[in-house]
C-alpha positions as CSV (number, residue, x, y, z in Angstrom):
1,M,-31.4,165.9,-12.0
2,T,-31.0,168.5,-9.7
3,P,-32.2,167.7,-5.9
4,S,-35.1,169.4,-4.4
5,P,-34.2,172.4,-2.5
6,N,-36.3,171.5,0.7
7,T,-35.8,167.7,0.5
8,V,-33.6,165.3,2.2
9,H,-32.8,162.4,-0.5
10,V,-32.2,159.1,1.1
11,A,-31.4,155.7,-0.7
12,I,-31.2,152.5,1.2
13,E,-29.5,149.3,0.3
14,L,-30.6,146.3,2.5
15,S,-28.6,143.1,2.9
16,S,-28.6,140.4,5.6
17,T,-25.7,141.9,7.5
18,L,-25.5,145.4,6.6
19,W,-27.6,148.6,5.4
20,L,-26.1,151.1,3.4
21,V,-28.0,154.3,3.4
22,G,-26.7,157.2,1.1
23,T,-28.2,160.8,2.2
24,R,-28.1,164.1,0.4
25,L,-29.2,167.0,2.4
26,P,-30.7,170.3,0.8
27,G,-27.7,172.5,-0.7
28,A,-24.8,169.9,0.2
29,D,-22.4,169.3,-2.6
30,K,-21.7,165.8,-1.9
31,A,-23.9,162.7,-0.6
32,R,-22.8,160.8,2.2
33,M,-23.1,157.3,3.3
34,H,-24.1,155.9,6.5
35,R,-23.9,152.2,7.8
36,L,-26.1,150.5,9.9
37,A,-26.4,146.9,11.3
38,A,-29.0,145.1,9.4
39,G,-32.4,145.0,10.9
40,D,-31.5,148.2,13.1
41,V,-34.7,149.9,12.3
42,T,-34.1,152.1,15.5
43,G,-30.8,153.3,14.1
44,L,-32.4,154.0,10.9
45,L,-35.2,156.0,12.4
46,A,-32.8,158.1,14.6
47,L,-30.6,158.6,11.4
48,L,-33.6,160.1,9.5
49,A,-35.1,162.2,12.4
50,D,-31.6,163.7,12.6
51,L,-31.1,164.4,9.0
52,R,-34.4,165.7,8.9
53,L,-33.6,168.3,11.7
54,R,-30.5,169.4,10.4
55,A,-32.2,170.1,7.0
56,T,-34.8,172.1,8.8
57,A,-32.4,174.1,10.7
58,R,-30.4,174.9,7.6
59,L,-33.3,176.0,5.7
60,G,-35.3,177.6,8.2
61,Q,-38.5,175.8,7.4
62,A,-39.7,172.2,7.4
63,A,-37.7,169.5,5.3
64,A,-39.3,166.8,3.5
65,V,-37.2,163.2,3.2
66,A,-37.7,161.2,0.0
67,W,-36.2,157.8,0.1
68,L,-35.8,154.8,-2.2
69,L,-35.1,151.3,-1.2
């Protein structure tokens, strides 16, 4: 499956000690992994906002965020 050209794709694995967040920006060849402390909702929201801003700057138009828990 080819990633959508204007969507940031996010997969989140939640555990009691660590949240793993896999992300792929539009046009990126590779996905990236981010680690957050379990329960760090503020950190997760900041990460998603940063990814959206970076994708929007790269695309020159608003980027969507699609996520899966």
